[in-house]
NUFI-590848 format. One line per 8 residues: their letters; for each residue y, z, x of N, C-alpha, C, O. Coordinates in nm, 4 decimals. Layout:
<nodes>
a = Y,Z,X,Y,Z,X,Y,Z,X,Y,Z,X; ... $
</nodes>
This chain:
<nodes>
maesqpdv = 0.9358,4.3591,-9.7304,1.0597,4.3751,-9.8028,1.1589,4.2678,-9.7572,1.1821,4.2513,-9.6375; 1.2160,4.1965,-9.8508,1.3081,4.0878,-9.8189,1.4399,4.1438,-9.7654,1.4892,4.2473,-9.8101; 1.4941,4.0720,-9.6694,1.6231,4.1115,-9.6117,1.7337,4.0784,-9.7114,1.7374,3.9677,-9.7651; 1.8224,4.1719,-9.7362,1.9285,4.1499,-9.8341,2.0373,4.0606,-9.7767,2.0647,4.0622,-9.6567; 2.0983,3.9836,-9.8642,2.2079,3.8963,-9.8258,2.3352,3.9792,-9.8120,2.3543,4.0764,-9.8851; 2.4225,3.9410,-9.7185,2.5493,4.0142,-9.7053,2.6306,4.0053,-9.8343,2.6354,3.9003,-9.8984; 2.6920,4.1122,-9.8704,2.7762,4.1178,-9.9902,2.9048,4.0394,-9.9631,2.9796,4.0710,-9.8706; 2.9290,3.9381,-10.0440,3.0462,3.8521,-10.0266,3.1752,3.9329,-10.0346,3.2703,3.9056,-9.9614 $
fvqerqet = 3.1787,4.0317,-10.1227,3.2998,4.1126,-10.1362,3.3245,4.1973,-10.0115,3.4391,4.2180,-9.9715; 3.2182,4.2453,-9.9514,3.2316,4.3224,-9.8267,3.2852,4.2318,-9.7164,3.3753,4.2705,-9.6419; 3.2300,4.1119,-9.7063,3.2770,4.0172,-9.6045,3.4241,3.9815,-9.6257,3.5015,3.9754,-9.5302; 3.4615,3.9584,-9.7502,3.6014,3.9254,-9.7787,3.6935,4.0412,-9.7433,3.8026,4.0207,-9.6902; 3.6492,4.1627,-9.7729,3.7316,4.2794,-9.7390,3.7462,4.2907,-9.5879,3.8555,4.3175,-9.5380; 3.6372,4.2704,-9.5147,3.6431,4.2797,-9.3692,3.7392,4.1755,-9.3124,3.8188,4.2060,-9.2237; 3.7318,4.0535,-9.3631,3.8215,3.9481,-9.3157,3.9670,3.9799,-9.3503,4.0569,3.9562,-9.2697; 3.9897,4.0332,-9.4696,4.1245,4.0718,-9.5102,4.1782,4.1812,-9.4188,4.2936,4.1754,-9.3765 $
evnlclag = 4.0961,4.2802,-9.3883,4.1372,4.3887,-9.2981,4.1725,4.3344,-9.1598,4.2719,4.3756,-9.1000; 4.0908,4.2419,-9.1093,4.1209,4.1808,-8.9792,4.2567,4.1133,-8.9839,4.3401,4.1342,-8.8958; 4.2792,4.0323,-9.0869,4.4052,3.9575,-9.0971,4.5260,4.0493,-9.1116,4.6305,4.0246,-9.0513; 4.5122,4.1550,-9.1911,4.6225,4.2504,-9.2060,4.6523,4.3218,-9.0741,4.7684,4.3394,-9.0372; 4.5481,4.3623,-9.0043,4.5673,4.4306,-8.8756,4.6332,4.3376,-8.7741,4.7227,4.3787,-8.7003; 4.5880,4.2110,-8.7709,4.6476,4.1156,-8.6767,4.7948,4.0906,-8.7085,4.8784,4.0861,-8.6182; 4.8259,4.0744,-8.8356,4.9659,4.0521,-8.8741,5.0504,4.1729,-8.8354,5.1609,4.1577,-8.7835; 4.9992,4.2915,-8.8604,5.0717,4.4128,-8.8235,5.0877,4.4277,-8.6737,5.1928,4.4699,-8.6254 $
aqlarmqg = 4.9824,4.3927,-8.5997,4.9878,4.4024,-8.4536,5.0925,4.3074,-8.3963,5.1688,4.3436,-8.3068; 5.0948,4.1867,-8.4490,5.1915,4.0881,-8.4005,5.3347,4.1284,-8.4359,5.4262,4.1108,-8.3555; 5.3536,4.1821,-8.5553,5.4863,4.2290,-8.5955,5.5308,4.3464,-8.5083,5.6442,4.3493,-8.4607; 5.4417,4.4425,-8.4878,5.4745,4.5586,-8.4042,5.5097,4.5138,-8.2625,5.6014,4.5680,-8.2008; 5.4374,4.4157,-8.2118,5.4668,4.3653,-8.0769,5.6055,4.3022,-8.0714,5.6811,4.3257,-7.9770; 5.6387,4.2227,-8.1719,5.7717,4.1594,-8.1751,5.8819,4.2638,-8.1835,5.9920,4.2420,-8.1331; 5.8532,4.3763,-8.2464,5.9510,4.4844,-8.2593,5.9514,4.5769,-8.1376,6.0295,4.6718,-8.1314; 5.8639,4.5487,-8.0412,5.8594,4.6297,-7.9192,5.7782,4.7575,-7.9312,5.7827,4.8423,-7.8420 $
dfrrsekl = 5.7036,4.7725,-8.0407,5.6204,4.8918,-8.0606,5.4796,4.8621,-8.0098,5.3876,4.8364,-8.0875; 5.4652,4.8664,-7.8758,5.3402,4.8265,-7.8122,5.2257,4.9219,-7.8437,5.1107,4.8791,-7.8529; 5.2551,5.0487,-7.8602,5.1506,5.1462,-7.8930,5.0889,5.1149,-8.0301,4.9668,5.1149,-8.0459; 5.1746,5.0885,-8.1274,5.1241,5.0537,-8.2617,5.0517,4.9199,-8.2597,4.9489,4.9036,-8.3255; 5.1045,4.8250,-8.1849,5.0414,4.6942,-8.1737,4.8998,4.7086,-8.1172,4.8055,4.6490,-8.1693; 4.8855,4.7868,-8.0116,4.7529,4.8084,-7.9520,4.6569,4.8708,-8.0538,4.5421,4.8284,-8.0665; 4.7051,4.9707,-8.1250,4.6220,5.0397,-8.2245,4.5731,4.9410,-8.3315,4.4570,4.9450,-8.3722; 4.6619,4.8537,-8.3756,4.6246,4.7569,-8.4789,4.5309,4.6487,-8.4251,4.4406,4.6048,-8.4964 $
yrraikwg = 4.5510,4.6051,-8.3002,4.4561,4.5102,-8.2405,4.3178,4.5741,-8.2296,4.2171,4.5091,-8.2575; 4.3126,4.7000,-8.1894,4.1843,4.7710,-8.1789,4.1169,4.7819,-8.3154,3.9954,4.7660,-8.3267; 4.1955,4.8086,-8.4177,4.1404,4.8171,-8.5529,4.0894,4.6795,-8.5979,3.9845,4.6706,-8.6618; 4.1621,4.5733,-8.5653,4.1183,4.4373,-8.5985,3.9867,4.4049,-8.5281,3.8992,4.3406,-8.5861; 3.9730,4.4489,-8.4050,3.8476,4.4269,-8.3315,3.7327,4.4988,-8.4015,3.6242,4.4430,-8.4177; 3.7574,4.6224,-8.4425,3.6535,4.6999,-8.5121,3.6072,4.6272,-8.6387,3.4873,4.6112,-8.6613; 3.7021,4.5838,-8.7203,3.6670,4.5117,-8.8422,3.6005,4.3783,-8.8097,3.5055,4.3382,-8.8771; 3.6497,4.3098,-8.7072,3.5917,4.1811,-8.6681,3.4472,4.1940,-8.6218,3.3634,4.1100,-8.6545 $
vqrwgkqs = 3.4185,4.2981,-8.5466,3.2807,4.3219,-8.5016,3.1904,4.3458,-8.6223,3.0781,4.2955,-8.6271; 3.2390,4.4218,-8.7186,3.1592,4.4459,-8.8391,3.1337,4.3164,-8.9155,3.0261,4.2969,-8.9720; 3.2326,4.2287,-8.9167,3.2209,4.1051,-8.9951,3.1428,3.9960,-8.9219,3.0533,3.9346,-8.9799; 3.1763,3.9712,-8.7935,3.1204,3.8555,-8.7238,3.0293,3.8902,-8.6063,2.9563,3.8036,-8.5581; 3.0318,4.0128,-8.5600,2.9517,4.0503,-8.4438,3.0370,4.0596,-8.3181,3.1425,3.9972,-8.3071; 2.9881,4.1392,-8.2239,3.0657,4.1696,-8.1027,3.0944,4.0469,-8.0168,3.1982,4.0405,-7.9508; 3.0049,3.9507,-8.0170,3.0223,3.8349,-7.9299,3.0666,3.7102,-8.0051,3.0405,3.5981,-7.9614; 3.1332,3.7299,-8.1174,3.1812,3.6156,-8.1946,3.3100,3.5602,-8.1347,3.3844,3.6303,-8.0661 $
anvgvill = 3.3336,3.4337,-8.1625,3.4570,3.3701,-8.1158,3.5795,3.4373,-8.1769,3.6819,3.4521,-8.1103; 3.5693,3.4780,-8.3032,3.6826,3.5433,-8.3692,3.7212,3.6727,-8.2978,3.8393,3.6983,-8.2739; 3.6222,3.7530,-8.2644,3.6498,3.8768,-8.1912,3.7032,3.8440,-8.0520,3.7912,3.9138,-8.0016; 3.6511,3.7393,-7.9900,3.6999,3.6969,-7.8587,3.8479,3.6632,-7.8605,3.9203,3.6955,-7.7663; 3.8935,3.5981,-7.9675,4.0356,3.5631,-7.9799,4.1211,3.6893,-7.9917,4.2285,3.6983,-7.9322; 4.0724,3.7861,-8.0688,4.1473,3.9115,-8.0828,4.1528,3.9840,-7.9485,4.2563,4.0401,-7.9124; 4.0427,3.9831,-7.8751,4.0416,4.0440,-7.7417,4.1442,3.9766,-7.6499,4.2126,4.0435,-7.5725; 4.1540,3.8443,-7.6594,4.2529,3.7713,-7.5785,4.3951,3.8119,-7.6151,4.4806,3.8259,-7.5276 $
elqdlyes = 4.4205,3.8308,-7.7442,4.5549,3.8732,-7.7863,4.5871,4.0131,-7.7336,4.6986,4.0389,-7.6884; 4.4890,4.1029,-7.7396,4.5096,4.2378,-7.6864,4.5300,4.2323,-7.5350,4.6143,4.3036,-7.4805; 4.4527,4.1476,-7.4677,4.4692,4.1321,-7.3234,4.6098,4.0822,-7.2905,4.6713,4.1285,-7.1944; 4.6597,3.9893,-7.3688,4.7959,3.9384,-7.3480,4.8989,4.0500,-7.3654,4.9964,4.0570,-7.2905; 4.8775,4.1368,-7.4636,4.9667,4.2512,-7.4827,4.9661,4.3399,-7.3583,5.0717,4.3803,-7.3097; 4.8467,4.3697,-7.3073,4.8359,4.4527,-7.1871,4.9017,4.3861,-7.0665,4.9709,4.4517,-6.9886; 4.8797,4.2549,-7.0514,4.9409,4.1830,-6.9384,5.0929,4.1901,-6.9450,5.1590,4.2053,-6.8423; 5.1480,4.1793,-7.0647,5.2932,4.1827,-7.0798,5.3508,4.3193,-7.0415,5.4699,4.3309,-7.0126 $
qgltgeve = 5.2667,4.4216,-7.0415,5.3098,4.5562,-7.0046,5.2682,4.5940,-6.8624,5.2978,4.7041,-6.8159; 5.1991,4.5022,-6.7934,5.1552,4.5285,-6.6572,5.0401,4.6274,-6.6469,5.0246,4.6934,-6.5442; 4.9597,4.6386,-6.7510,4.8475,4.7333,-6.7531,4.7218,4.6649,-6.6989,4.6350,4.6229,-6.7755; 4.7133,4.6542,-6.5667,4.6067,4.5769,-6.5037,4.4675,4.6351,-6.5266,4.3708,4.5597,-6.5377; 4.4556,4.7656,-6.5337,4.3241,4.8264,-6.5575,4.2679,4.7860,-6.6923,4.1499,4.7527,-6.7039; 4.3523,4.7890,-6.7939,4.3092,4.7500,-6.9274,4.2788,4.6003,-6.9338,4.1855,4.5582,-7.0021; 4.3578,4.5207,-6.8623,4.3356,4.3760,-6.8577,4.1983,4.3473,-6.7983,4.1227,4.2667,-6.8524; 4.1657,4.4134,-6.6866,4.0368,4.3915,-6.6212,3.9213,4.4335,-6.7107,3.8182,4.3664,-6.7142 $
slereisa = 3.9372,4.5428,-6.7823,3.8331,4.5885,-6.8738,3.8074,4.4855,-6.9832,3.6923,4.4566,-7.0160; 3.9134,4.4307,-7.0390,3.8985,4.3297,-7.1437,3.8415,4.1998,-7.0885,3.7705,4.1287,-7.1595; 3.8715,4.1677,-6.9631,3.8159,4.0465,-6.9024,3.6635,4.0504,-6.9043,3.5991,3.9476,-6.9254; 3.6058,4.1679,-6.8823,3.4598,4.1801,-6.8866,3.4075,4.1530,-7.0274,3.3072,4.0836,-7.0440; 3.4743,4.2066,-7.1278,3.4310,4.1827,-7.2660,3.4461,4.0353,-7.3036,3.3582,3.9771,-7.3671; 3.5574,3.9765,-7.2642,3.5822,3.8354,-7.2953,3.4805,3.7477,-7.2225,3.4322,3.6494,-7.2788; 3.4481,3.7818,-7.0996,3.3470,3.7067,-7.0240,3.2119,3.7117,-7.0935,3.1394,3.6122,-7.0945; 3.1771,3.8251,-7.1511,3.0499,3.8376,-7.2232,3.0466,3.7430,-7.3430,2.9441,3.6807,-7.3706 $
vlrhyffs = 3.1591,3.7325,-7.4140,3.1671,3.6404,-7.5271,3.1514,3.4969,-7.4785,3.0768,3.4193,-7.5382; 3.2204,3.4612,-7.3717,3.2122,3.3251,-7.3183,3.0712,3.2921,-7.2696,3.0214,3.1822,-7.2940; 3.0067,3.3867,-7.2009,2.8683,3.3652,-7.1557,2.7762,3.3414,-7.2744,2.6900,3.2537,-7.2710; 2.7955,3.4205,-7.3795,2.7143,3.4051,-7.5004,2.7259,3.2616,-7.5538,2.6250,3.1994,-7.5868; 2.8477,3.2099,-7.5621,2.8675,3.0754,-7.6145,2.8193,2.9688,-7.5179,2.7678,2.8657,-7.5610; 2.8346,2.9909,-7.3902,2.7872,2.8944,-7.2909,2.6362,2.8788,-7.3008,2.5848,2.7671,-7.3078; 2.5651,2.9921,-7.3013,2.4192,2.9846,-7.3056,2.3689,2.9355,-7.4406,2.2652,2.8693,-7.4464; 2.4387,2.9658,-7.5485,2.4016,2.9117,-7.6799,2.4155,2.7600,-7.6803,2.3283,2.6892,-7.7304 $
alrnansg = 2.5253,2.7107,-7.6243,2.5476,2.5662,-7.6176,2.4429,2.4993,-7.5291,2.3943,2.3907,-7.5608; 2.4086,2.5639,-7.4189,2.3073,2.5103,-7.3276,2.1717,2.5024,-7.3972,2.1018,2.4017,-7.3865; 2.1349,2.6089,-7.4685,2.0068,2.6080,-7.5423,2.0062,2.4977,-7.6475,1.9069,2.4267,-7.6633; 2.1163,2.4838,-7.7185,2.1246,2.3803,-7.8218,2.1133,2.2405,-7.7609,2.0477,2.1529,-7.8173; 2.1770,2.2202,-7.6465,2.1712,2.0895,-7.5799,2.0295,2.0601,-7.5329,1.9822,1.9471,-7.5454; 1.9609,2.1615,-7.4786,1.8249,2.1411,-7.4291,1.7252,2.1249,-7.5424,1.6259,2.0541,-7.5259; 1.7480,2.1876,-7.6563,1.6542,2.1756,-7.7674,1.6619,2.0372,-7.8317,1.5683,1.9948,-7.8995; 1.7719,1.9675,-7.8106,1.7884,1.8341,-7.8666,1.7268,1.7249,-7.7818,1.7198,1.6100,-7.8255 $
ks = 1.6816,1.7579,-7.6605,1.6225,1.6580,-7.5708,1.4767,1.6374,-7.6070,1.4057,1.7317,-7.6418; 1.4318,1.5089,-7.5980,1.2916,1.4772,-7.6266,1.2199,1.4351,-7.5027,1.1008,1.4045,-7.5077 $
</nodes>
């Protein structure tokens, strides 16, 4: 059975949801509503994982923004937890780049 192609409309909706959540999170943060900002960043991560995968660069950027929110509030436990997730994304890209570099050698 052939693997089905991703539905373009589903992908567009997921990307739109990510962008709306990020815009809302940033606005809530500027207004000092850190609880709402966190909720929207978490929702953006959920949509981003569905669209690009857990270890995608896009999700990594959202994780960094959430980590920055936590740092601004002095929430060190949450910062450390996100550091592990962000490190996993970075390791994924490091090893992918290493494999690509080695596959190009003759």
